[in-house]
C-alpha positions as CSV (number, residue, x, y, z in Angstrom):
1,M,-0.4,-0.1,0.3
2,W,1.0,3.7,-0.5
3,W,0.3,6.8,1.5
4,V,1.1,10.6,1.2
5,Y,2.4,12.7,4.0
6,E,0.5,16.2,3.2
7,N,2.0,19.4,5.1
8,K,-0.5,21.4,6.3
9,G,2.2,24.4,6.4
10,L,3.0,27.5,4.4
11,G,6.6,28.1,2.0
12,K,8.3,24.5,2.0
13,E,6.1,23.0,4.2
14,N,3.7,23.3,1.4
15,R,4.2,19.8,0.2
16,A,3.0,16.4,-0.4
17,V,5.3,13.2,-0.3
18,V,4.4,10.2,-1.1
19,H,5.3,6.6,0.4
20,R,5.7,3.2,0.6
21,G,3.5,1.9,3.3
22,E,6.7,-0.5,5.2
23,C,8.6,3.0,4.7
24,T,10.5,3.7,8.2
25,F,8.6,7.5,7.7
26,C,5.6,6.2,6.8
27,R,4.5,3.1,8.9
28,D,1.8,2.9,7.2
29,G,0.2,5.9,8.0
30,K,1.5,6.2,11.8
31,G,4.4,8.3,10.8
32,L,8.1,8.2,12.5
33,H,7.6,8.9,15.6
34,E,5.4,7.1,17.9
35,K,3.8,10.6,19.5
36,M,2.8,11.9,15.6
37,K,-0.5,11.1,14.9
38,P,-3.0,11.1,12.1
39,G,-4.8,14.5,11.9
40,G,-2.1,17.2,13.0
41,M,-2.1,20.5,13.2
42,Y,0.3,21.3,10.3
43,N,0.2,17.4,9.1
44,E,-2.0,14.4,7.9
45,W,-1.7,11.0,6.8
46,Q,-3.6,10.4,3.3
47,G,-4.2,6.9,2.1
48,P,-3.8,4.4,1.8
49,Y,-3.5,3.8,-1.9
50,P,-3.2,0.4,-3.4
51,T,-1.1,1.7,-6.1
52,R,1.7,4.1,-6.6
53,Q,0.2,6.0,-9.3
54,E,-2.8,6.5,-7.2
55,A,-0.4,8.0,-4.5
56,I,0.8,10.6,-6.9
57,N,-2.3,11.2,-8.5
58,Y,-3.9,12.4,-4.9
59,A,-1.0,14.4,-4.1
60,E,-1.0,16.0,-7.3
61,S,-4.5,17.3,-6.9
62,T,-3.7,18.7,-3.4
63,G,-1.8,21.4,-5.4
64,K,1.2,21.3,-3.3
65,I,4.9,20.1,-4.2
66,L,5.0,16.6,-5.1
67,I,8.0,14.4,-3.9
68,L,8.5,11.0,-3.6
69,C,10.0,10.2,-0.6
70,S,14.1,9.4,-1.8
71,R,14.0,6.0,0.7
72,C,11.1,4.2,-0.4
73,C,10.4,5.3,-3.7
């Protein structure tokens, strides 16, 4: 499965990052740290998406800067 980490902030944080579910940064939408929770004030995990392309399509639809995780994509 694939996920999109959508930053809700402004400026350089205005991005959507595509990850594989098993990525250490993603952990199936749980994030890198135990304290990171979905729906945070400045970020949100979107997904899961069954294919990489579907995750990319969602990320592009946000109008944010699309980034593919350098570790898992």
